[in-house]
Each structure stands twice: as C-alpha cells, then as structure tokens.
C-alpha positions in Angstrom: 58.2 71.7 10.2 54.9 70.0 10.5 54.0 70.4 7.0 57.0 68.6 5.6 56.6 65.9 8.0 53.2 65.3 6.9 54.3 65.4 3.2 56.9 62.8 4.0 54.4 60.7 5.8 52.0 60.7 2.9 54.9 59.8 0.7 55.8 57.0 3.0 52.2 55.7 3.1 52.3 55.2 -0.8 55.7 53.6 -0.5 54.1 51.2 2.0 51.6 50.1 -0.6 54.5 49.3 -3.1 56.4 47.7 -0.3 53.4 45.5 0.5 53.4 44.2 -3.0 57.3 43.7 -2.9 57.0 41.7 0.3 54.2 39.5 -0.8 56.5 38.8 -4.1 59.3 37.9 -1.9 57.3 35.5 0.3 55.8 33.7 -2.8 59.1 33.7 -4.4 60.7 31.9 -1.3 57.8 29.4 -1.3 57.9 28.4 -4.9 61.7 28.2 -4.6 61.7 26.1 -1.7 59.5 23.6 -3.2 62.2 22.7 -5.6 64.7 22.2 -2.8 62.4 20.6 -0.1 63.8 17.1 -0.1 67.3 18.8 0.7 65.9 20.7 3.6 63.1 19.0 5.3 62.4 21.7 8.1 59.1 23.1 7.3 59.7 25.8 9.9 62.1 27.5 7.6 59.1 28.7 5.6 58.0 30.6 8.7 59.8 33.8 7.9 58.3 33.6 4.5 54.9 33.4 5.8 55.4 36.3 8.2 56.7 38.4 5.1 53.5 37.7 3.4 51.3 38.7 6.3 53.2 41.9 7.0 52.8 42.7 3.1 49.1 42.1 3.5 49.1 44.3 6.6 51.1 47.0 5.1 48.4 47.7 2.5 46.0 48.4 5.7 48.7 50.5 7.3 49.0 52.6 4.1 45.3 53.2 4.1 45.1 54.1 7.8 48.3 56.3 7.6 46.9 58.2 4.3 43.5 59.0 6.1 45.0 59.9 9.5 47.4 62.2 8.0 44.9 64.1 5.6 42.3 64.2 8.3 45.0 65.0 10.9 43.5 62.7 13.2 45.5 62.3 16.3 43.7 59.1 17.3 44.5 57.9 13.8 48.1 58.8 13.9 48.4 57.3 17.2 46.9 53.8 15.9 49.3 54.2 12.8 52.3 54.4 15.0 51.2 51.4 17.2 50.8 49.3 14.3 53.8 50.2 12.7 55.8 49.4 15.8 54.1 45.8 15.9 55.2 45.3 12.4 58.7 46.6 13.1 59.3 44.2 15.9 57.6 41.5 13.7 60.3 42.2 11.1 63.1 42.2 13.5 62.0 38.6 14.5 61.7 37.7 11.0 65.4 38.9 10.5 66.5 36.8 13.7 64.7 33.8 12.2 66.3 34.2 8.7 69.9 34.2 10.2 69.0 31.1 12.5 67.6 29.1 9.6 70.4 30.2 7.5 72.9 29.0 10.0 71.2 25.6 10.0 71.2 24.9 6.4 74.5 23.4 6.0 73.9 20.8 8.5 70.4 19.9 7.5 71.4 19.7 3.6 74.4 17.5 5.0 72.1 15.1 6.5 69.3 15.1 4.0 71.2 14.8 0.7 72.7 11.5 1.6 69.3 10.0 2.1 67.9 11.7 -1.2 70.7 10.3 -3.3 70.5 6.7 -1.7 66.9 6.5 -2.7 67.3 7.6 -6.4 65.9 5.2 -8.9 66.1 6.9 -12.0 62.2 7.4 -12.6 60.2 10.5 -13.1 57.4 9.0 -10.9 59.6 9.1 -7.9 59.8 12.5 -6.3 63.2 12.2 -5.0 64.6 11.1 -8.2 62.8 14.2 -9.9 64.3 16.5 -7.3 68.1 15.4 -7.9 67.8 15.5 -11.7 66.3 19.0 -11.3 68.8 20.1 -8.8 71.8 18.6 -11.1 70.3 20.5 -14.2 69.5 23.9 -12.6 72.7 24.0 -10.6 75.1 22.3 -13.1 76.3 19.7 -10.6 76.7 16.1 -10.1 76.7 14.0 -7.1 76.9 15.2 -3.6 80.7 16.2 -3.7 81.4 15.2 -7.4 80.4 12.7 -9.9 82.2 9.8 -8.3 79.7 9.7 -5.4 77.3 8.1 -7.7 79.3 4.8 -7.6 78.3 4.5 -4.1 74.6 4.3 -4.9 72.4 1.4 -5.2 71.0 2.7 -8.6 74.6 2.8 -9.9 75.2 -0.7 -8.8 72.1 -2.0 -10.2 72.2 -0.5 -13.5 75.9 -2.0 -14.0 76.6 0.5 -17.1 79.2 2.6 -15.5 77.0 5.7 -16.1 75.7 8.6 -13.9 72.2 10.1 -14.6 71.8 12.3 -17.8 71.2 15.2 -15.8 74.9 15.2 -14.8 75.9 15.8 -18.5 77.2 19.4 -19.5 74.9 21.4 -21.7 77.7 21.7 -24.2 78.3 17.9 -24.2 76.0 17.0 -27.0 76.7 13.2 -27.3 76.9 12.7 -23.6 75.4 9.6 -22.3 76.5 9.8 -18.6 79.5 7.4 -18.9 82.2 7.6 -16.4 84.6 6.9 -19.3 84.1 10.5 -20.4 84.3 12.7 -17.2 84.7 15.8 -19.3 81.4 15.5 -20.5 80.1 15.8 -16.8 79.7 18.5 -14.3 82.7 18.5 -12.1 81.2 20.3 -9.0 79.2 18.3 -6.4 75.7 19.5 -5.5 75.7 19.7 -1.7 77.5 23.0 -1.7 75.4 24.8 -4.4 72.2 23.6 -2.8 73.4 25.1 0.7 74.4 28.3 -1.1 71.0 28.3 -3.1 68.9 28.0 0.1 71.0 30.5 2.1 70.5 32.8 -0.8 66.7 32.3 -0.5 66.6 33.1 3.2 68.7 36.1 2.6 66.1 37.6 0.2 63.7 37.4 3.5 66.4 39.1 5.7 67.2 41.9 3.2 63.4 42.7 2.5 62.7 42.7 6.3 65.5 45.0 7.0 64.8 47.4 4.2 61.1 47.9 5.0 61.9 48.1 8.8 64.1 50.9 8.2 61.2 52.7 6.0 58.9 51.9 8.9 61.2 53.6 11.3 61.0 56.8 9.4 57.3 56.6 9.1 56.9 56.2 12.9 59.3 59.2 13.4 57.4 61.4 11.0 54.0 60.5 12.6 55.6 61.2 16.2 56.6 64.6 15.0 53.1 65.4 13.8 51.6 64.3 17.1 54.0 66.2 19.2 53.6 69.3 17.3 49.8 69.1 17.6 50.0 68.4 21.3 52.2 71.6 21.9 50.6 74.0 19.6 47.1 74.9 21.1 46.5 77.6 18.1 47.0 74.7 15.7 44.5 72.6 17.8 41.8 75.2 18.1 42.2 76.0 14.2 41.4 72.4 13.6 38.5 72.2 15.8 37.1 75.4 14.5 37.8 77.6 17.9 39.3 80.8 18.2 42.5 82.0 19.6 43.0 85.3 21.5 
C-alpha cells in the first residue's frame, strides 16, 4: 500500500545518506591508491569514474534531503523532482560502470607499455619519482623486476653498479641478511611486478564498478517506491482532497 511504500522510501533516503559517504570514500580510496601506481598507468582519464563517484556521493546527500522532505510532506512536485534526479544519477552510474570496464580492459596494455619505460629510468635514488615508485611497488606487492628478478640485468642501473645485485626492495621480508645479490636468488621475490600491478589496478577499478552497481540497484528501488506513491495520489481523489483540506461526498 501507499503507507508501506512511503515507509520504504523514507528508509531508502536514509540509506542514500549512508551511500553518499561510502561512495565518497570509494572515490577517495581510488585517488589515493592510483597515486602510488600512476607511473605504471599514465592515462589520467582512468580517474574519471572515481571523480563521478565522488560527485554522485555528494549529490546523494542532497537527494536524500529532497526525498525525505517530499515524502514526509507528501509533495507531488517534490516526489517528481526526486524521481527525476534519481533517474539522472542512475544513468550516470551506468556510465561509470561502462567506463570502469573500458579502462579495466586497457590496464594490461597500458601497464605493459609504461612499466618498461619506468624500469629503464630507475637510478636507485629517493629523489627520483620513478625509482621511488618501483621500490614502493616491489615492497608492497612482494615482487621483483617486470617478469622476474632477472629483468634487472637489462637495466642501465644494473650495468652501471656492476655489483650483480638488484634493489633491496626485491628482498623478501624473511631474508634478514639480504643484500640484493643475484648469487642468492632465494632471498629475492620470485614473481614479477607487471602482472601484480595489472591485478592491483583492475581491483581498484572494480571497487568503483561494484559501488556504482550496488547503489544503482538501491536507486531503482527508490524510484519505484516514489512512482508508486505518485500513482496512488493521482488515482485516489479522496486522498487528494484529504491532503488539501477539502471534503468528499
């Protein structure tokens, strides 16, 4: 009935406020995490879905307020506005999902192209952004080299140092006396970084995709409940007269 639909609608509006905070958190998480891997995926437009998610989160605060006021006051105009805005946000989230999948598909090729260049520019100093990025990724993802630690032998840094060693960031956490020497390969991470960077970036984009899909489903339910309330009002003249203070014979 109309009362149950209104109750569900009020509850959904409260969920929208919670969703707004979650969406903003997801968007911020994507920005912060992407910053650690931006040397390996240079297409800044990949952040566009995260930007939209944050904007949608901010808009959901306003949507929740409009929806609550319109439902409590039983305003037909307010509910119609509420449905229209929800529809726009729903379409936006569908676009976010599509873009998320598009950039997720591009990650592997982009990383394959960029990671070669980044490793070639490694010089082992903290002042160099590319060097810091490689050391960070190797420590965080527990990897070494592009495909494995032997890739370091083809870098200018390795040839210039002439000590037959890879960066210390390649050392396993359990190898306490590791100095990066290729003479002790068991002390080094065996897995290459390219596959793990691709996996990490794809996981980041999946956070955006799942968040958009989840809240798009909630918005569909919100639009359905609002439409039920609007339809019941337009079809029930007694209800309309009661609200406006008229009489019904």
